C-alpha positions in Angstrom: 103.4 125.5 84.8 102.6 123.6 81.7 100.3 120.8 82.9 100.7 118.8 79.7 104.5 118.6 80.0 104.7 118.0 83.8 106.8 114.9 84.6 105.8 114.4 88.3 102.3 115.7 88.8 100.9 116.4 92.2 97.3 117.8 92.4 97.0 119.8 95.6 93.4 121.0 96.0 91.6 123.0 98.7 87.8 123.5 98.9 87.0 126.6 96.9 85.0 129.3 98.9 81.4 130.3 98.3 81.1 134.1 98.2 78.2 134.5 100.6 79.7 137.6 102.2 81.7 140.6 101.0 85.0 138.9 101.5 87.1 136.1 102.9 87.4 135.6 106.7 90.4 134.3 108.6 88.9 130.8 108.8 89.2 130.6 105.0 92.9 131.7 105.2 93.4 129.1 107.9 92.3 126.3 105.6 94.1 127.7 102.5 97.4 128.1 104.4 97.3 124.6 105.7 96.9 123.3 102.2 99.4 125.6 100.6 102.2 124.6 103.1 101.8 121.0 102.0 101.8 121.9 98.3 105.0 124.0 98.6 106.6 121.2 100.6 105.8 118.7 97.8 107.1 121.1 95.2 110.5 121.3 97.0 110.5 117.5 97.0 110.5 117.6 93.2 106.8 117.3 92.4 105.1 119.4 89.7 102.4 120.8 92.0 99.1 122.1 90.6 97.3 124.3 93.1 94.1 125.9 91.6 91.4 128.1 93.1 88.0 129.3 92.1 84.6 130.4 93.5 81.6 128.3 94.3 79.4 131.3 93.5 76.0 129.8 92.5 73.5 128.7 95.0 71.4 129.7 98.0 74.3 131.0 100.1 75.2 133.7 97.6 71.7 134.4 96.6 70.5 134.9 100.2 73.3 137.3 100.8 72.5 139.2 97.6 68.8 139.4 98.7 69.8 140.6 102.1 71.8 143.6 100.9 69.4 144.3 98.0 71.8 143.5 95.2 71.1 141.4 92.1 72.9 138.1 92.3 74.6 138.6 89.0 75.9 142.0 90.1 76.9 140.6 93.4 78.8 137.8 91.8 81.0 140.2 89.8 81.7 142.3 92.9 82.6 139.4 95.2 84.7 137.8 92.5 86.8 140.9 92.4 87.0 141.2 96.2 87.7 137.5 96.8 90.4 137.2 94.2 92.1 140.4 95.5 92.2 138.9 98.9 93.3 135.5 97.7 96.3 137.2 96.0 97.4 138.3 99.4 97.4 135.1 101.4 100.8 133.8 100.1 99.4 130.7 98.3 101.0 129.6 95.0 97.7 129.5 93.1 97.7 128.9 89.3 95.7 131.9 88.3 95.4 130.7 84.7 93.1 127.9 85.8 90.3 129.6 87.9 86.7 128.5 87.7 83.5 130.3 88.7 80.5 128.1 88.9 78.2 130.9 87.6 80.2 131.3 84.4 78.3 129.9 81.4 81.5 128.3 80.2 81.4 126.3 83.5 77.7 125.6 84.0 77.4 124.5 80.4 79.2 121.4 81.6 77.2 121.2 84.8 74.1 120.9 82.6 75.9 118.4 80.4 76.5 116.2 83.4 72.8 116.4 84.3 72.0 115.2 80.8 74.4 112.3 81.1 72.8 111.3 84.4 69.4 111.4 82.8 70.5 109.3 79.8 72.0 106.8 82.2 68.8 106.5 84.2 70.3 108.1 87.2 68.2 111.3 87.1 64.5 111.0 87.5 61.5 113.1 88.3 59.0 112.0 91.0 56.4 113.4 93.4 57.7 113.1 96.9 57.2 114.6 100.4 60.3 116.8 100.6 61.9 119.1 103.1 60.8 122.6 102.5 62.3 125.8 104.1 59.6 128.4 104.5 62.2 131.2 104.7 64.5 130.2 101.8 61.3 129.2 99.9 62.9 126.1 98.4 63.3 122.4 98.9 66.3 120.9 100.7 68.0 117.6 100.5 68.0 115.5 103.6 71.6 116.3 104.1 70.8 120.0 104.2 68.4 119.6 107.2 70.1 119.6 110.5 68.0 118.7 113.6 64.9 119.6 111.7 66.2 123.0 110.6 67.5 124.5 107.4 71.3 124.3 107.4 71.6 127.8 105.9 69.0 129.9 107.9 68.1 127.6 110.8 64.4 127.9 110.0 62.2 124.9 111.1 61.6 122.8 107.9 58.2 121.3 106.9 57.2 118.5 104.6 55.7 119.4 101.3 54.5 117.1 98.4 56.2 118.3 95.2 57.3 116.9 91.9 61.1 117.1 91.9 64.3 115.9 90.2 66.4 113.3 92.0 69.7 111.5 91.4 69.8 107.8 92.3 72.6 107.9 94.8 70.9 105.0 96.7 71.9 102.7 93.8 75.5 103.3 94.9 75.0 103.0 98.7 76.9 99.8 99.2 79.7 100.8 96.8 80.1 104.1 98.6 80.3 102.2 101.9 82.7 99.5 100.7 85.1 102.0 99.1 85.6 103.9 102.4 87.8 101.1 103.7 90.5 101.9 101.1 90.5 105.7 101.4 93.3 107.6 103.0 90.9 110.1 104.5 90.5 111.7 107.9 88.8 109.0 110.0 86.1 111.3 111.4 84.9 112.0 107.8 84.8 108.3 107.0 82.8 107.6 110.2 80.4 110.3 109.4 79.8 108.9 105.9 79.3 105.4 107.2 76.7 106.6 109.7 74.9 108.7 107.0 74.7 105.8 104.5 73.5 103.8 107.5 73.4 100.2 106.4 71.1 98.1 108.5 70.6 94.3 108.1 67.3 93.1 109.4 64.0 91.4 108.7 60.7 92.4 107.3 57.9 91.1 109.5 54.2 91.0 108.5 51.8 91.9 111.3 48.4 90.7 110.0 45.1 92.5 110.5 42.9 91.1 113.2 40.1 90.7 110.6 41.0 88.0 108.1 38.8 89.8 105.5 40.9 93.0 105.9 44.3 91.8 105.0 45.0 95.0 103.1 45.2 96.5 106.6 48.2 94.3 107.5 51.4 96.1 108.3 54.9 95.2 107.4 57.7 96.4 109.7 61.4 96.4 109.2 63.5 95.5 112.3 67.1 94.8 113.1 66.0 93.0 116.3 63.6 90.3 115.2 64.6 88.3 118.3 62.6 90.8 120.4 59.3 90.4 118.6 57.8 88.5 121.5 57.9 91.8 123.4 56.2 93.9 120.7 53.1 95.5 122.3 52.2 98.0 119.5 53.1 99.0 116.0 54.2 102.6 115.3 53.6 104.1 111.9 55.2 107.4 110.7 52.9 110.3 110.6 53.0 112.8 107.8 53.9 115.5 110.2 57.0 113.7 111.3 60.0 115.9 111.7 62.6 113.4 110.6 65.8 115.2 111.6 64.7 116.1 115.2 63.1 112.8 116.1 65.6 111.9 118.7 65.1 115.0 120.8 61.4 115.8 120.2 58.8 114.8 122.7 57.3 111.5 121.6 53.7 112.2 120.4 51.2 109.7 119.0 47.6 109.1 118.0 45.8 105.8 118.2 44.4 104.8 114.8 41.6 102.6 116.1 43.2 99.6 114.4 44.8 96.4 115.7 47.2 93.8 114.2 48.4 90.4 115.4 51.9 89.9 116.9 53.2 87.1 114.6 55.1 85.5 117.4 52.5 85.5 120.2 49.2 86.0 118.3 48.3 88.8 120.7 46.2 91.7 119.4 48.3 94.9 119.6 47.3 98.5 118.7 48.5 100.6 115.7 49.6 104.1 116.5 50.7 107.0 114.3 53.8 108.6 115.9 56.3 111.4 115.3 59.5 109.5 116.0 59.5 107.1 113.0 61.2 108.0 109.8 58.6 107.4 107.0 61.4 107.0 104.4 63.3 104.4 106.3 62.5 100.7 105.9 58.7 100.4 105.6 57.9 103.5 107.5 56.6 101.4 110.4 58.3 99.8 113.4 57.2 97.3 116.0 57.2 98.9 119.5 59.2 96.9 122.0 59.2 99.0 125.2 61.2 96.5 127.2 64.2 96.8 124.7 64.0 100.3 123.2 64.2 103.6 125.1 62.0 105.5 122.7 59.3 102.8 122.7 59.4 102.7 126.5 59.0 106.4 126.8 56.1 106.3 124.4 54.4 103.3 126.1 54.7 105.0 129.5 53.1 108.1 128.2 50.1 106.4 126.6 49.6 103.5 128.9 50.7 100.8 126.5 51.7 97.4 127.9 55.4 96.6 128.5 56.2 93.0 128.3 59.6 91.8 129.8 61.0 88.9 127.9 64.3 87.2 126.9 65.3 87.8 123.3 65.0 84.6 121.1 67.9 84.7 118.6 66.7 81.6 116.7 63.0 82.5 116.5 63.2 84.8 113.4 64.4 81.8 111.3 60.9 80.3 111.6 59.4 83.5 110.4 61.5 83.3 107.2 60.7 79.6 106.7 56.9 80.1 107.1 56.9 83.1 104.7 55.8 85.9 107.0 59.3 87.3 107.4 62.3 87.8 105.2 65.8 89.2 105.5 66.5 92.6 104.0 69.2 95.3 104.0 68.2 98.9 104.3 70.1 102.2 104.2 69.5 105.5 105.8 70.7 107.2 102.6 68.0 108.8 100.4 68.2 109.8 96.7 69.8 113.2 96.1 67.1 115.8 95.7 68.6 117.9 92.9 66.1 120.6 92.0 65.7 124.0 93.6 62.9 126.6 93.3 65.3 129.5 93.2 66.9 131.8 90.7 70.6 131.7 91.2 71.7 128.4 89.8 72.1 126.5 86.5 68.7 125.9 84.8 68.0 122.2 84.7 68.4 121.3 81.0 65.1 119.4 80.6 62.1 120.1 78.4 58.5 118.8 79.0 56.6 117.9 75.8 52.9 117.0 75.9 53.6 114.1 73.4 57.2 113.0 74.3 57.2 113.7 78.0 60.5 114.8 79.5 63.4 115.2 77.1 67.0 116.5 77.7 68.2 119.6 75.9 70.4 118.7 73.0 74.1 118.8 74.0 74.9 121.2 71.2 72.3 123.6 72.6 74.0 123.9 76.0 74.3 126.0 78.0 70.7 126.9 78.8 71.6 130.4 79.9 70.2 131.8 83.1 68.4 135.0 82.0 69.0 138.3 83.9 65.6 139.1 85.4 64.5 141.7 87.9 61.9 139.6 89.7 64.3 136.9 90.9 62.9 136.7 94.5 61.5 133.3 95.4 57.7 133.3 96.1 57.4 129.9 97.9 54.6 128.5 95.6 56.6 125.4 94.7 58.0 127.0 91.5 61.1 129.0 90.8 61.2 132.6 89.6 61.9 131.5 86.0 58.4 130.1 85.9 57.1 133.7 85.5 59.0 134.3 82.3 57.5 132.9 79.1 60.4 134.0 77.0 62.5 131.6 79.0 60.3 128.5 79.4 58.4 128.5 76.0 60.4 126.3 73.6 60.2 123.4 71.2 60.5 119.7 71.9 64.0 118.5 70.9 62.5 115.2 69.8 59.3 116.0 67.9 59.7 119.8 67.4 56.3 120.5 68.9 55.4 123.2 71.5 57.0 122.4 74.8 58.2 124.1 78.0 61.5 124.2 79.8 62.1 123.1 83.4 62.1 126.3 85.5 63.9 124.9 88.5 67.6 125.2 88.9 70.0 122.5 90.1 71.4 122.2 93.6 74.6 124.1 94.2 76.2 120.9 95.4 76.1 119.6 91.8 78.3 122.6 90.8 80.9 121.6 93.4 80.6 117.9 92.8 82.8 118.0 89.7 84.8 121.3 89.8 88.0 119.4 90.5 87.7 117.7 87.1 87.4 121.0 85.3 90.5 122.8 86.8 93.2 121.1 84.7 91.1 121.5 81.5 90.2 125.2 81.8 90.5 126.6 78.3 89.5 123.3 76.7 86.2 124.6 75.4 85.0 121.6 73.5 85.0 119.1 76.5 84.2 119.2 80.2 87.5 117.6 80.9 90.4 116.7 78.6 90.9 112.9 78.6 94.8 113.0 78.6 95.1 115.8 81.2 92.6 114.0 83.4 94.5 110.7 83.1 97.7 112.5 84.0 96.5 114.7 86.9 93.6 112.8 88.5 92.5 111.6 91.0 93.4 114.5 93.2 96.5 113.7 95.3 95.6 115.8 98.4 92.3 117.5 99.2 92.0 119.8 102.2 88.7 121.1 103.6 86.2 121.1 106.4 84.7 118.0 108.0 81.3 119.7 108.0 81.0 118.7 104.3 81.3 115.0 105.0 77.7 114.1 104.1 77.1 116.8 101.4 79.9 117.8 99.1 82.2 114.8 99.8 79.6 112.2 99.5 78.0 113.7 96.4 81.4 114.0 94.8 82.2 110.4 95.4 78.8 109.3 94.0 79.1 111.5 90.9 82.7 110.2 90.2 81.5 106.6 90.4 78.6 107.3 88.1 80.8 109.1 85.5 83.2 106.2 85.6 80.3 103.7 85.0 79.2 105.8 82.0 82.8 105.7 80.5 83.6 109.3 81.1 86.3 108.6 83.7 88.7 105.8 84.4 88.7 106.1 88.2 85.9 106.0 90.7 87.2 107.8 93.8 87.9 111.5 93.3 90.5 112.1 96.0 93.4 109.9 97.0 93.8 111.7 100.3 91.5 114.0 102.2 92.6 116.0 105.2 89.9 117.6 107.4 91.0 120.8 109.2 89.5 122.0 112.4 87.6 125.1 113.3 89.1 128.4 114.1 87.6 130.4 117.1 88.4 133.9 118.4 89.3 134.4 122.1 87.5 131.2 123.1 84.3 131.9 121.2 83.0 130.8 117.8 83.2 133.6 115.3 79.9 135.1 114.2 78.7 138.5 113.0 76.3 138.8 115.9 79.3 138.6 118.3 81.3 141.0 116.2 84.3 138.8 116.3 84.7 137.8 112.7 88.3 138.4 111.6 89.1 140.0 108.2 92.6 138.7 107.4 93.4 141.8 105.3 93.7 143.9 108.4 96.1 141.5 110.1 98.1 141.0 106.9 98.4 144.8 106.5 99.5 145.2 110.1 101.8 142.2 110.7 102.6 140.8 107.2 101.3 137.7 105.6 104.2 135.5 106.8 103.5 136.3 110.4 99.7 135.6 109.9 100.4 132.3 108.2 102.9 131.2 110.9 100.6 132.2 113.7 97.6 130.4 112.2 99.6 127.2 111.9 101.1 127.6 115.4 97.7 127.6 117.1 97.6 123.8 117.5 97.1 120.7 115.4 95.4 121.8 112.2 92.9 118.9 112.4 91.7 120.2 115.7 91.5 124.0 115.0 92.7 126.8 117.2 91.9 129.9 119.2 93.0 133.1 117.5 94.2 135.8 120.0 95.8 139.1 119.2 98.4 138.6 121.9 99.6 135.5 120.1 99.8 137.4 116.9 102.1 139.9 118.5 104.4 137.1 119.7 104.7 135.5 116.3 105.5 138.9 114.8 108.4 139.3 117.2 109.7 135.8 116.2 109.5 136.7 112.5 111.6 139.8 113.2 114.1 137.8 115.2 114.4 135.3 112.4 115.3 138.1 110.0 118.1 139.3 112.4 120.0 136.0 112.6 123.7 136.7 112.1 125.3 134.8 109.2 129.0 134.2 109.1 131.2 131.2 109.7 129.7 127.7 110.1 128.9 126.7 113.7 129.9 123.1 114.2 128.1 123.1 117.5 124.8 123.5 115.6 125.3 120.8 113.0 123.7 117.9 114.8 120.8 120.0 115.9 120.3 121.3 112.3 120.1 117.8 110.9 117.6 116.8 113.6 115.6 119.9 112.7 115.5 118.9 109.0 114.2 115.5 110.0 111.6 116.9 112.5 110.2 119.6 110.2 109.9 117.3 107.2 108.1 114.6 109.1 105.8 117.1 110.8 104.8 118.8 107.5 104.1 115.4 106.0 101.7 114.8 108.8 100.4 118.4 108.8 101.7 118.9 112.3 102.7 122.4 111.5 102.5 123.7 115.0 105.2 121.3 116.2 107.4 122.0 113.2 107.3 125.8 114.0 108.0 125.0 117.7 111.1 123.0 116.7 112.3 125.9 114.5 111.8 128.3 117.4 113.9 126.1 119.7 116.7 125.9 117.1 116.7 129.6 116.7 117.3 130.0 120.4 120.4 127.8 120.0 121.5 129.9 117.0 121.5 133.1 119.1 123.3 131.3 122.0 126.3 130.6 119.7 126.2 133.9 117.8 124.7 133.0 114.5 124.8 130.6 111.6 127.1 129.7 108.7 126.0 130.5 105.2 125.2 127.0 104.3 123.4 126.4 107.6 121.3 129.5 107.1 120.4 128.2 103.6 119.0 125.1 105.2 116.9 127.1 107.7 115.4 129.2 105.0 114.5 126.2 102.9 112.8 124.7 105.9 110.9 128.0 106.4 109.9 128.4 102.7 106.6 126.6 102.8 105.4 128.4 105.9 106.8 131.9 105.5 107.3 132.1 101.7 108.1 135.8 101.5 110.5 136.0 104.3 112.3 132.9 103.1 112.6 134.3 99.6 114.0 137.6 100.9 116.6 135.9 103.2 117.6 133.4 100.5 118.3 136.4 98.2 120.4 138.0 100.8 122.5 134.9 101.1 123.1 135.1 97.3 121.2 131.9 96.8 120.6 130.7 93.2 117.2 131.3 91.7 114.2 131.2 94.1 114.2 129.4 97.4 111.0 127.8 96.2 112.9 126.2 93.3 115.3 124.5 95.7 115.2 120.9 96.8 114.0 120.1 100.3 117.1 119.6 102.6 118.2 116.1 103.4 119.6 115.0 106.8 122.5 112.7 107.6 121.2 109.7 109.5 124.4 109.5 111.4 124.2 113.1 112.6 120.7 112.7 114.0 121.8 110.0 116.4 122.2 111.3 120.0 125.9 111.5 121.1 126.6 109.4 124.2 128.6 110.4 127.2 129.9 108.7 130.4 128.9 110.6 133.4 130.9 109.9 136.6 128.6 109.9 139.6 130.3 110.9 142.9 129.2 111.2 146.4 131.3 113.7 148.3 133.8 113.6 145.4 134.2 109.8 145.7 133.3 107.8 142.6 130.3 105.5 143.2 128.9 104.8 139.7 129.3 105.5 136.0 126.3 106.2 133.7 126.2 106.2 129.9 123.6 108.8 128.8 122.9 111.1 125.9 125.3 113.9 125.8 122.5 116.5 126.1 120.9 114.9 129.2 120.1 117.5 131.9 121.2 117.4 135.5 117.7 116.5 136.9 117.5 113.4 134.6 121.1 112.3 135.5 120.3 112.7 139.2 117.2 110.5 138.9 119.2 107.8 137.1 121.9 108.0 139.8 119.5 107.6 142.6 118.0 104.5 140.9 121.4 102.8 141.4 121.9 100.9 144.7 125.6 101.9 144.5 124.6 105.5 145.0 121.3 105.2 146.8 122.8 103.6 150.0 125.1 106.6 150.5 122.5 109.4 150.2 119.2 107.9 151.2 117.5 110.0 153.9 120.2 112.7 153.7 120.2 116.2 152.3 122.6 117.1 149.6 123.4 119.6 146.9 124.1 118.8 143.3 127.2 119.8 141.3 126.8 118.9 137.6 129.2 119.2 134.7 127.1 118.3 131.5 128.3 115.1 130.0 131.0 114.5 132.6 130.4 114.6 136.3 127.5 114.5 138.8 128.7 115.1 142.4 126.2 114.7 145.2 127.6 116.7 148.2 126.0 115.7 151.5 125.3 118.5 153.9 127.6 118.3 156.9 
């Protein structure tokens, strides 16, 4: 498809895979099929659908796998690229293979580095020493979002805190905007809720707890609280300890150490102790809280453990206003969100395009000197000393200052893999445009993305970072929109025989084996039949066998004269399948097709035009079978070039019938019901009528039913 001449563009995007293993697994195919069905559906509705694919090949996921199997990351990337693309050609998706991107390609990461430079020039990239999350096993820093319950999200190793000088992006500057814009997004609600919670806006008050000694006011402590009305019950102040494990604080045992200091409760004047504790987040608010055991579960647990007073009191909602008036308390808004830690002490990633000069300090690499190529080195293993492998190579880091021309050194860290994936959707339409990251006219025509499909586990990483970067690029004048995706659909997780798939359990499914055995259409249909796509499904081989039988049955439908008896059902099917695909309720769409096929065999087949409608309905879900059957019908061109069928509103209405209700063959009532209403339903309606009920109540009877005509209740003699 010519993207420049498209008249009705529809950008259908799915999250590109990261090649951390030798190939795709069936969970990838599950997500890709769900996205492709929708794209094919929109194409048959007359849209020019752009559906690209690529590989998120840089980063710790791919590098760790390469290290595990003893293969250089560059070599591994070439092998996995070949394997992944071979598999992706088999899954039945309508990918545009002329527009692939690989994040490790210099033609791509040249622009990743360019984006970093733009962020630096805009004051959104900065370098600072901070206590950061460190994974001892991966030997690199991690962003807060990459630490789950105190553990590395990749290898599950317990993380520690380490003071290092790092590069950050100022995502916190956009916290409120990121929050506000969620309201207008047509995204899966669970993703929006997750982002709201992660951004974590809190409105509260900063209170000053003065030192007990007037001469030691530098020992006063400011706390941030969202419940200033409970300050009368504060019996201690808790300060974050440097050993705090921020992500596991809710589940860890509450541990503390008395500092030997006291401060004054500003509401009561009482002297209260200051403790260092492990359940306070040092980066949130002021890094200190007031302990109110009577109103906080964690504080009560801590107070009980260490014998601290618990003061029961009634909250005073008006009290905090006095604190503000007298100057020892002020309103503030805080966020849980922290600036994006962007640098990594690893090898496999885009070198950060910054140069340190003794005279000029940090300077960005000149844009015409990009990309800063990642050199192919043998000693690429991380050492865990706070510097990446590139720091061992003078030929890489020795350079000249782009500002004064003096001796300088390059940054030897690489950027976070989530920067690679935060902008890839912008590049796809402009692949081949070598002089720009994205072509202005193509971007205006094709973006924002119309439909994005992916996993909800990326809510607070990829999706949040992408939204932030898009806003920042708009503010810099590089884009004319600030939200990257008009719609986002989150698919569920696929399991196998009731258990989560994992290598240790030996139940990871390679889709190639099933495609080879059953055919790609059967695999696609079965994956989508497992249940609502947003909830996931349980893959079982027995179900795969059943879907294969259905596919074979479809291919055997007799085609001859039109069957008037099927016409109303066919129009209802067109309506049902179209609405279900639009809502991504593929399982119920397939179920409706199955029911209709049963009716087809009951009447001995379909007419040619009727069969053409069925194959058009099947085309998004079973593209190869639909194409073959369309060709057998003598259909013009490809089935995928046909318009989606339309239904006649008059024919989807249920036909009505008057059913005569008899008791022992005497007419007692007449009921107007849908023509297809079954005997049990008509019987229940009849018994609800007093005209019938009084003759049969308490008596045994048998039912004689003629559909749409007669219900005769014959009382036993």
